[in-house]
N, C-alpha and C positions, 0 to 999 in steps of 0.2 A: 435625425439621421442615424441609421444603424449600420455599422460596418464590423468586419472581422474576417475570420477564416471560414471557408466552406469546402465541400468536396466536389470535384468535377464529375459530371455524368456524360456530357457530350464530348466528341472528339476535339472541338475547339476550346474546351475548358481545360487548358493545360496549366501545370503548376506555375504560380506567380501571376497569372492573368487576372484582371480585375473585371467584374461584371456588376452592372447596375441592373436591378431586377425590374423588368417590364411588368411582371405579374408574380403573384405568390399563391401557391396551392398548398394545402395542409392535409397530410395523411393522418387519420385518426388512429390507425393501427400500423403494425410493422409490415415489412416487405413481404414476408412469407404468409401473411394472412390475406383477407379478402380485398384489401386495398380500397376501402371506401373513401371517397374524396369529400372535402369541404368545397364550397363554391370558390372558383378561381377569382381572385381579386386583382384588378388592374391597378398599377401604381403610376399614374401620370406624372407626379412630382419626381419620382425616381427616374423615369424616362428622360424628363427634361434635364435633370442634374447630370445624368450620364452623358447626354449629348453635349452639354456645355463644357464638361470636363474632358471630353474626347475618349471615354471608355466604352467598352462593348456593352450591349444590352442583351439580356437573356432571361429566360423563365427560371423561377426558383421554386423549390419544393421543401417544405418543412415536415419532418417526421420524428417520432419519439425514440429514435435509436441511432447509433453510429452505423454508417454504411461503410464497411471496411474492405470488402473484397471486390475485385473487378466484376465477378459474376453478379453480385448484388447491385452494383452500379448499373450494369447493363440492363438488368431486369427493371430497375426503377426508371431508367431512361425510356425503355420501350413502353412502359405503362403511362408515364406522365409527359414525356417529351421535354422535360426540364433540363437545363444546362447545369444547374448548381443545386446541391442539397445542403441543408443545415438543420439545426434543432431549435432555433429560436425565432426566426423572422416572422413566422405565422402568428405566434403568440403576441409579439410586439405590434404587428399590424393591427390585430383585433383591439388591443388595448388603446392604441393611438387613434384608430378610426372611431372608437366609441366616444372619444372626446372631441371629434370634429376637426382633427388636425391632419395636415398633409404628412405623408410618410415617405422617406427616402431610404432605400435598402441597397447595400452594396456588399459584395463578398470578394475576397482575394482567394484564389484557388490554392489550397494547401496540398492536396493530393489529387492527382489526375485520375481519369477514369480507368487507367490500367495499373494503378498503384494500390498496394495493400496498406492498411493500418493495423497495428497490433490488436489481436482479438481481445486482450484483457483491458483495452482502453475504455471500453464501455463500463467496466466494473469500477472505474475511478470516478464516475459521475453519478450522482443520485438522480431520482426522478424530478426533483425540483431544480436540477441544473447545477447544483453545487458539488464541489469535490467531496468524495467519500474518503476521508483521511485514513481510516484503518487499512483500506485496500491500497492506498498510495504507499503507505509504509511497508506493506507486504511486498509491493512491487519493487521498492527501493532495496529491500533486503534480499531479493531474488536476483542473482547475477544475470540470468538471461533477460529478465524483464527490465532490469536496470540498463543493460546494454541497448535494449530496444528503445527505451526512453531517451537515452543519449543520442542514438541514431536519429530518432524522431526530432530531437532538438536541433541537430545539425541540418536536417532537411528543411527546417523552418526558415533558413536564411533567405532563400529566394522569395518566399511568401512575405517575410518581414520587410524586405526592401520594397516590394510592391505596395505593401500597406503604408509604409512611410511615405512613399511617393504620392499615394492617394491623399494622405493627411496633409502633405505640403500643398497640393493643388486646392484642396478644400479650404485650407487656411488662407491662401492667396485670394481665393474667390470671396471669402467672407470679409477680408480686410480691405478689399478694394473700395476706395472712396469713403471709408469710415473713419479716417484719421486715426487708425490703430485701436479704436475702442473695442472692437470685437476680438482683437488679438489677445488681449489680457484675459478675456473670458475663455478663449480656447485653451490657453496655457493652464488656467485654473481647472478646467474640466479634465485635462490630461493628468494633472497632478493628483486630483481626487481619485481618478481611476487607478493610479499607481498605488494608492493607499489600500485599496480594497482587498488585496491579497493577504493583508494582515489577518483578516477574519477567516481566510481559507486555510492558513497553515499554522496558526497559533496552537501550540501544544507543548507538553511539559518537557523539562529536562533538569533533573537534579537527582542526587543520591537518595533523597527522602520522598520522592514521588509526589511533589507538590506541583500540579500542572499549570501550564500557561503563564510561566514567569521567566524573567531573563536570567543571565548568569549570576553566580553568587558574588557577594562582596567578601572582603577578607575577614569580616567580623561575624559571620554567621554561616549557617548551612545554605547550600544553593537554593535558589528559587524563592527568596523572601521579599524581593522588590516588586514594584508595580509592573504589571505585564504590559501596559501600554505607556510607552515613554517616547517623547519626541527625539529627533536626531541630535539636537543640541540643547544646552541648558536654558535657552532663552525663548523657545517657542512653545506654545500651548499644544497639548494633544488635540488632534482634530478628529471629528467624526465624519467618516465617509458618507456621502449622500447616496440616495437611490436604493436603500435597503428595503426589500419588499415587505408588505404586510403579510401575516399578522405580527411581524416582529418589529414594527416601528410605530411609534405613537407621537403625535405632534400637537403642541398647544402654542398659543401666542408667545409664551415665555420660555418654553423648554421643549426639546426633542428627546425622546427616549427610544433606544434600540435594544432589543433582546436578541442575543446571538448564541444559540445552543451549539457547542463545539465538542468534538471528541477530545479526550485527554489520554495521551499515550506517552509513556516514558520507559527508557531502557537504561539500566546501569549494571555494572559488574556485581555490586554488592546485593542489590535487591531484585534483579531480573526485570521482568516486564510488568508495568503498571498500566491498567486501562480504566476508563471511566468517562465521565462527562463533566463539563463545566459550562455554566450559563451566565456569561457576562451581561449585565444590564447597564448600558451606558446612558448617562444623562448629559445633555449638552444644551448650550444656548442656541438660539436660532442661527447664529453665525457658524455653528458647527464646532465651537470650542467645547471640549469635554470638561465638565465640572466635577463629575464623580463616576465611579464604577463600583457596582456591587456584583460579586461573582460567587454565587453558591456552587458547590461541586460535590461530587461523589465519585470515588475511585476505589479500585480493588487491586491488591497485591497479595500473592500467595503467602508471603512472609509477614507483611505488615497488617493484613486484614482489610476490612472495609473502612475507608476514611471519608468522613462527612464533615463539611464545614463551609465557611464563606470567607471572602476577602472584601474589604471595603477600602477604596482609594478616594481621597479628596484632593483636588487640585485648586490652587489659588493663583499664584503668580507664575503661570505656566509650569514648567518643570523646576523652577527655582524654589518654589514653596509648595509643600504638599505634606500630607500625612496619610498613613494607612493603618488598618487594624486587621489582623489575620487570626482566625480561630479554626483549627482543624483537629479532629479527634478521631481515632480509630476505635474499633471494638476490641483491640488488643492493647498493646503497650504504647504504640506510637502516638505522638501528638506534637502539635506545633502551635504556639501562641506568640504573637508579636504586636507591639505598638511601636511605630516609628514616625517621628516628626522631623522634618528637615526644612530649613529656610536658609538658602544661600544668598538672599537678597536683602538682609536686614540693613537698616541705615542707608537706604538708597544704593544697595548693592555693595556696601563696604564690609559687612560683617557676615559671619556664618554661625548658625545655631543648629545643632543636631542632637536629638534625644531618642534613645531606643531602649525598650524593655522587651525581654525575650525569654521564653521557656519552652524547651522541647525535649523529647525523648526519641532516640533512634535505636531500635532493638536489632538492627542489622549491621552495626558497626563492626569493623575488623581490627585485629591487632596481631602482628607477626613477631613482636619483640623489638628491641632497640638496636639501632646501628645499621650500617650499610650491608653487613653480612648476615642480617636476620634471614632465617630460612623460610622460603615460601611454603614448605611443608609444615611449618608451625602455625599455619593460619588458624586463628581463634575468633570467636564471636562474643560480643558483649552488648549490653544496652547502654548507650551513651546518654547521660542526662546532663543538661546544662541550663542554668538560670543566670541571666546577666542583665546589667543595666549600665548604660554609658551616657555621658554628657560631653559634647564637643562644642567648643567656641573657637572662632578664628576670624581671619580677615582675608579679603580679596585684594590682590595687588596686580598692577600692570594689566588693567582691563580684564581681570579674572584669569589671566594666563598663569599667575602664581597665586597659590593659596597657602597660608600658614595657619595651623590650628593646634589646639591643645585638647587632649582627651583625658577624662577620668572614667575608669571602668571597673565594675565589680563583677566577678564571675565565681560561680560555684558549680563544681563538677561532681559526677558520681558514676559508678560502674556497677552493673548487676547482670545476671545471666541474660543471654540473648535468645533469639527465636529460630536461628537457622538449624534445621534438623541435622544431626550427625556431626556437628561442629562443636568442639570442646569450648567451655567457658574460659575466657582470657584469665580470670582470676585464679583458676585451677592450674593452668599451665605456667603463668607468670605471676606467682603470688608476691614476689618481692619488688616488682616494678612500682615505682612511686606513683600513687594515684589510684591503683587498682583496689586496695583494701580500705581506703579512707575517702573522705569527701573534701577535696581541696577547695580552699577559698583564696582567691587571688585579687588583689587591688592593683590596678595598673595606672601609671601616669605617663602619657605619651606626648612628645612634641613632633609634629609632622609638617613637611614641606613638599609641595607638589608643583610641577611645571607641566603645562598642558597646552599643546598647539594643534590637537586633532581637529580635522575638518568635520568630523561626526563622531560622537561618543559611542554610538552603537555599531555603525558600519564605517569605520575609518578607512580612508584610502590614502591619506598622506598626513604627516605630522609626527609629533613626538610626545610621549608621556614619560615623565621621570618623577620618582618619589623617593624620599629618604625620611626615616624616622628613628628617633631614639626613645627607648621606653625603659622605665624603672618599675619593677614589679615587686610587690610585697606578698609573700606567701604567709597567710594568716591561719593555715591549717593547724589545729591543735597538736602540739608536740613537734611541729616541724617549721616553726616560725623562722623565716629567712628572707633575704633580699637577693634578687637576681636582675640582670639587665638584658636588653635585646636591642640589636642594631640591624636595620634593614635598608637595603638599597635596591631599587628596581628601575629598569630602563626598557621602554618599548618604542619601536619606531615602525612606520609604515611607508614603504617606498613604491610609488606607482611605476609600472612597467608596461611595455607594449607600445605599439604605434599610437594608440589612442588612450594610453594609460588605463587600459581595461583590466590589467592584472595587477596584483599587489603582493609585494614581498613583505611579510610580517615577521619581525624579530623581537624576541623578549629575553632579557637576562635578569636574574634576581639572585641576591645573596642575603641570607639571614644568619646572624651570629648571636649566640647567647652565652652568658657567663653567670655562674653562681651555683649554690648547693640547693638540694631538695626541690628540684623543678619537676612537677607532675608531668607525666608524658603527654597529657592533653594539651599542655601549654607549650610543648616543644615544637620544633620544626617538623613539618609533615609533607610528604610528597606522595603522589599517586592519585589517579582519578581523571575526570573529564577536563580539568583545567591546569594540570601540571604534566604528569607522565601518563599518557593515555593507554599505555600497554599494561596498566595495573588498575585495580580498583582503588577507591578512596581509602587512605590509611595504610598503604603498603609499607611506607618507611617513616620511622620516627627517630629523631635524635636532636642534640642541641643545635647543630648548625646544618644549613642546607644551601645548595647552589643548584640552579637550573638554567638551562639555555633551551629556548624553543625557536624554531624557524619553520615557516610554511610558505609555500608559493600558492597564492589564491588565483587560480587560472580561470578566467571566464570561458566557459565551454560554449554556452549558447543562451539565448533568451527564449522564453516560452510564453505565449499568450494563450490563456485558457479562460473561457467564460468572461472575456473582456478585461482580464487582469494580466499584466506583463510581469514576469519574474526573471531574474538573472540567475543562472545556474553555474556553480563553480566546481572544479575538481581541485583539491588542495592536498598535494603530497606534503607530509610534514615529518619533522624529526624532533624528538625530545631527548635531551641529555641532562641527567641530574642525579643527585645523590644527597644523602644526609651524612653527617660526620659528628664524632664526639670530640675530636681535636681539630682546631682550625688549620693546623699544618697539613691535614689530609685533603684540604681543598685543592691542592695542586697535584694530587695523585690520580692520574687518568684511569688507572686500572679499577678504581672503586666506583666509577660512574656507570649507571644504568643507561642503556641506549634503547629508545623506543621509536622505531619508524612507523609510518602509517599513512593512510589516505583518508581525506574527508570529502564528502559530497554536500554542497551547501546550496540553499535556495534563498535568494535575497530579493527583498522589495524595499527600495529606497523610500523614506530615509531611515526606517527603524525596525525592520523585521529580518531576522536571520534564522532559518531552520537548518539543522545539520544532522547528518549521519556520519560519525567518525569511527574508523576502525583502526585501533592501535595494535601493536604487536610487541610482545616480550617473550623471551625464551622460557620464562617461568609460567606465565599465564596463557600464552598463545594469543590468538586474536581476541581482542576485547572491543565490544561495541558500545557506543554512547549515542543516544538519539535525543534531540532536544532543541532548545532555542538559544541563540547567541554564539558568538565566536569563543574559542577557548581562551583567547587573550586579545 
């Protein structure tokens, strides 16, 4: 059975009405051409199902283009006599008929015969029926097109209710007299469909243009974790079924799916990055993913052409895994990382985490130290970092509480960057600690976290709290010293609205440091897609920092496209924060930077978030960030 949205051609096909196809006819060419027809196919099973459920019967027509204007719909109705048009039913009928199976086709009318669809909508869909992500991003960045998409989403509400009603009637029909056996299958099918949008909107977000990855951790640059992760720590990544050949391969012991995707990233420091990534997913027959190999190639005007691959291996779901990343540009930029994590050692009682990393970012920024550093003193340098850490710990209270200890070695370096016309940081700030030498720091950290989130990637309720104390040894030649760091962070998510469809998200964090000879790399930093979104990464550095973020994630509408349902949010946000050299300045409100903004988010439960955030500051003006994951 196939269902979804279609366009109305006849007067009786009004928005929200449901039609079961009595026949389907396929146009081989567009409306404005010679309109040659395929043979009309009657659908007796579809007629019978429509009568049983009490819905209207009508003729359908499939053609390879979106019919958007009333004039086009009128012409198509006059030629075919069809009530409903779409772009998929004819192809599905041929495929199913060739296997000797009965076919039931139904459509909910999305736009009536007298209604318009945006002309650019056809540019968002490729010939193979999949979303064309570059054009989608261009539409999101165009205010008129963005407003048209939002209006389109709101107009979907009537059609969505009718589609839900259709689903309920079919569910009742299938579960009658079956003792509930078919109900479980129905819910499983719906859940798998909800996962499919992951493959439609996965694309990059981070300052170093590594595509198709989630938000950064506190221990490294953004975009270094696995790009496919389940919604909680105890479930395996799952492979959606129904991926068409030639991108899927099946054997008795393993399923493999190859999914070419565009890679698009936007950040203040590096601008736009474009390219492609080709995830190759291997899974057991049950659908549980065991490994992902993702070669990629991207281009950035400052960082050059970046070529490499990522490999992720999953064992105990998301509790035990490791990954290896190797990315190299034809200029200075590179990123290499090995990360092993097991949160389930000793039957879930212990934690082991090992990470080795080496990277260079030639687009890094430095403006000087302190809250009063001048935006006009913006400089560029190449940040080099090599690090290794080992973490051991324990899970307490059913993994709500985790306590662990970390040992970490880091070596930093600075050299001239690649941004044209921007001075080298070492020339403008020659006396800042860390610019003219290569600091080596050994850290010893004790960390405690409390976590009751309902979903680690798309939380709607719960609390996350963290506190750590760290002792650092500066082993740099001629500057041997000891300093300390204390950090506390609190985040909470409060559901709102009649159906808890909106979420108020709040985050507060304080970082305090004490001691001599602290290289600026190791000091507190604010600015970028995950702290103050009105600035680029690295806007403020100093010993101490405080930040407060709040955003209201308002569900605007749901959109179903190509059989995949996504929830779209509008999220006005506010970031207030600053760095300090004296802890007494924490209570001085005049020193704080204030960054308002608005975010546009696309969500697919349980594990996909795409976002376009536009922050604002009086210094930088509007600042855009495009990518994957919430800012906090």
